[in-house]
ZAMARGU-4260 file (C-alpha; in steps of 0.2 Angstrom, whole numbers, plus 5000, padded with zeros to 4 digits):
<rodrens>
0) 5218/5109/5074 | 5203/5118/5067 | 5188/5120/5078 | 5172/5111/5071 | 5161/5122/5061
5) 5144/5127/5067 | 5130/5129/5055 | 5121/5144/5062 | 5106/5141/5051 | 5103/5123/5056
10) 5085/5120/5061 | 5083/5105/5072 | 5064/5105/5070 | 5065/5097/5053 | 5074/5083/5045
15) 5078/5083/5026 | 5069/5069/5017 | 5068/5064/4999 | 5052/5063/4990 | 5050/5053/4973
20) 5036/5055/4962 | 5033/5042/4948 | 5021/5045/4933 | 5010/5033/4923 | 5012/5030/4905
25) 5001/5041/4894 | 4990/5034/4880 | 5005/5035/4868 | 5016/5024/4880 | 5027/5039/4885
30) 5032/5040/4903 | 5038/5056/4912 | 5054/5054/4921 | 5053/5052/4940 | 5055/5068/4950
35) 5064/5068/4966 | 5063/5083/4978 | 5071/5086/4995 | 5062/5095/5009 | 5060/5097/5027
40) 5049/5085/5038 | 5045/5089/5056 | 5058/5080/5067 | 5055/5074/5085 | 5059/5092/5091
45) 5048/5099/5078 | 5033/5088/5083 | 5036/5093/5101 | 5035/5111/5095 | 5019/5108/5086
50) 5011/5100/5101 | 5017/5115/5112 | 5010/5129/5100 | 4994/5120/5095 | 4983/5129/5083
55) 4982/5125/5064 | 4998/5115/5065 | 4991/5103/5078 | 4975/5102/5069 | 4984/5096/5053
60) 4994/5083/5063 | 4978/5076/5070 | 4970/5076/5053 | 4985/5066/5047 | 4983/5054/5061
65) 4965/5052/5057 | 4969/5049/5039 | 4981/5035/5044 | 4968/5026/5054 | 4955/5028/5041
70) 4966/5021/5028 | 4969/5005/5039 | 4951/5003/5042 | 4947/5006/5023 | 4958/4991/5019
75) 4950/4980/5032 | 4932/4985/5026 | 4937/4982/5008 | 4944/4965/5012 | 4930/4959/5024
80) 4913/4954/5018 | 4905/4956/5036 | 4914/4972/5041 | 4905/4981/5054 | 4906/4988/5072
85) 4902/4971/5079 | 4915/4962/5069 | 4930/4974/5069 | 4945/4970/5081 | 4948/4988/5087
90) 4965/4982/5095 | 4972/4981/5077 | 4968/4999/5073 | 4976/5008/5087 | 4990/5020/5083
95) 5003/5008/5090 | 4996/4993/5081 | 4996/5002/5064 | 5014/5009/5068 | 5020/4991/5070
100) 5013/4985/5054 | 5025/4983/5039 | 5028/4999/5031 | 5020/4992/5015 | 5004/4987/5023
105) 5002/5004/5030 | 5004/5011/5013 | 4992/4999/5005 | 4977/5010/5011 | 4983/5024/5001
110) 4980/5015/4985 | 4964/5023/4978 | 4949/5014/4971 | 4952/5022/4955 | 4970/5014/4954
115) 4962/4997/4958 | 4949/4999/4945 | 4962/5004/4932 | 4972/4989/4936 | 4957/4977/4936
120) 4952/4984/4919 | 4970/4981/4912 | 4972/4964/4919 | 4955/4959/4912 | 4959/4965/4895
125) 4977/4957/4894 | 4975/4940/4903 | 4962/4931/4892 | 4974/4930/4877 | 4989/4927/4888
130) 4982/4912/4898 | 4968/4906/4886 | 4956/4908/4900 | 4938/4915/4897 | 4934/4932/4902
135) 4923/4925/4916 | 4938/4915/4923 | 4949/4931/4922 | 4936/4941/4931 | 4935/4928/4945
140) 4954/4931/4948 | 4951/4950/4948 | 4938/4948/4961 | 4950/4938/4972 | 4964/4952/4969
145) 4952/4966/4974 | 4948/4956/4990 | 4967/4954/4993 | 4965/4935/4993 | 4954/4935/5009
150) 4943/4921/5002 | 4957/4910/4997 | 4971/4914/5010 | 4972/4896/5016 | 4970/4888/4999
155) 4988/4886/4994 | 4985/4878/4977 | 4974/4892/4972 | 4987/4905/4978 | 5001/4897/4968
160) 4990/4898/4952 | 4986/4916/4956 | 5005/4920/4959 | 5009/4913/4942 | 4995/4923/4934
165) 5001/4939/4942 | 5019/4935/4935 | 5012/4933/4918 | 5002/4949/4919 | 5018/4958/4924
170) 5027/4950/4910 | 5015/4954/4896 | 5005/4970/4900 | 5014/4986/4894 | 5004/4995/4908
175) 5010/4985/4922 | 5022/4998/4928 | 5008/5010/4931 | 5001/4998/4944 | 5017/4994/4954
180) 5009/4998/4971 | 4995/4986/4968 | 5006/4972/4961 | 5018/4975/4976 | 5004/4973/4988
185) 4997/4958/4980 | 5013/4949/4978 | 5018/4952/4996 | 5001/4946/5002 | 5003/4930/4992
190) 5020/4926/4999 | 5014/4929/5017 | 4999/4917/5015 | 5010/4904/5006 | 5022/4904/5020
195) 5009/4902/5034 | 5010/4884/5040 | 4994/4885/5051 | 4980/4896/5056 | 4990/4903/5071
200) 5005/4908/5060 | 4993/4916/5047 | 4985/4927/5061 | 5003/4932/5067 | 5007/4937/5049
205) 4992/4948/5046
</rodrens>
């Protein structure tokens, strides 16, 4: 029986992870192929080493944690008309609270304002001809999307209409693939609100 082989170059301070990078279509409708790369990300042992050594590595880790909490707060502020220090529930923005959110919700804060603006502009240009609705009506739907349905989250008839309209947009807009992150978030948020049977369940699903 052969002895197991030991990889002398094995580094237990990193885990190999895949990173995929998607590209938007250009003005001619051409879309660059997705690029996938594999590189090391600090493992548990690596994180312990960062904490032990300190210095710039620890500063970068703290910056990343700050950015994560900031992104969660940004989403809440964007969705909440009366956002402020006196209305924020800080218990929802602790590190553990954010860690226990669905991964997609944690990523939603990374969608830039520019991305939302581009989605809004494309939706507003496509949907009047698709639905027969006026520009003002389509604009009202866009406003609801940008607020992540916060003003209609208990109005299931309205949510169902908006769900259908999002589906029509994804079917008819040649640029829909450029806004997958926005559309994934909106679709998932609609489903969450539609499944909520009462206020208590709705709160649990947030």
